[in-house]
N, C-alpha and C positions, 0 to 999 in steps of 0.2 A: 581542541576536540576533533577527533577524527570522524569523518563522515562514513556512513555505511549505506548500502543499497537495501531497500525494503520493498516487498510486495504487500500491498494492503488489499485484502479481499473481504468483502462484507456480504452478509445475507440478512437483511432487515425486513421483517414481516409487514410492518405498517407503512403505507405509502408516504405519509407525512414524516415519519422518523427516517425513512429511506432517503427522502430528499434532503433532509437536514444532515444526515450522515454523509451523503454524497458531496454536499457543499463543503463540509470540513475536509473530507478525504481529497477532493479535487484541488483544494487550496494548497496542498502539499505535493501534488502529483506532477510528474514531468511527462507522463504518458500513460496509456492503458486503455482498457475497454470496460465500459459500464461499471461493474463492481469489482474489478481487479486493476489496481493502479500501481505503477512503479514510482518510487520516490527515493530521494537521497536525503538522509537526516543525520544531524549530529545528535549526541545524547540528549541535549536540551530540547531540541525539536521533536525527538521521538517521545519524550515524556509529555510535552505539550500536546502533540497529536493524540496520544492515548487518552489524556484527560478530556480533550475536546470531544473525541468520539464517544467516550464513556457517557458523557453528559447528554448525548443525542439518542441513545438506544435504550431499549428495555432489556436488561440483562437476563431476564427470564426466558425470552423467546428469540432474541436477535443474536447474531454471531458476527464477530470481526476477527480476522486473522491478520496479524502483522508479522510477516515472515522475513527474516534477514536473509538476503541473497548472498551466496558466496562470491568473493571477488573473481574467482575463476569458475565457470560453469562446468557441470558434468555433461560432457558432450557424447551423443550417440549418433551412429550413422553418419550422414553427410553434414551434420551440424557444425557450425564454426563459431568460435568465440566472438561475442559481441563486446564492443567497447562501451560499457554502461556509463562511463563518464560523460559521454556525449548524449546520453538518453537512448532508450530503446523501448520498443513495444514488444512484449513477450506474448506469443500466441501459442 
């Protein structure tokens, strides 16, 4: 299975659900800030993460985005390509 890079971003309204969601998300993360985390997942890990996160939120009011990141970024201005295989924090 090939691995892909993902950005996990969440907006969970309730503090207790937010802590539980963060615990799951951070267990897969290789870096990030508060509610936006970078991770590398194969297909099985991606499905596992989705199921684990879904169990922690209220789907009526909370949001989680799992965004696949392109292997080559779209660069603007003075930006340079990051080697995400080594981990990176996107700001």
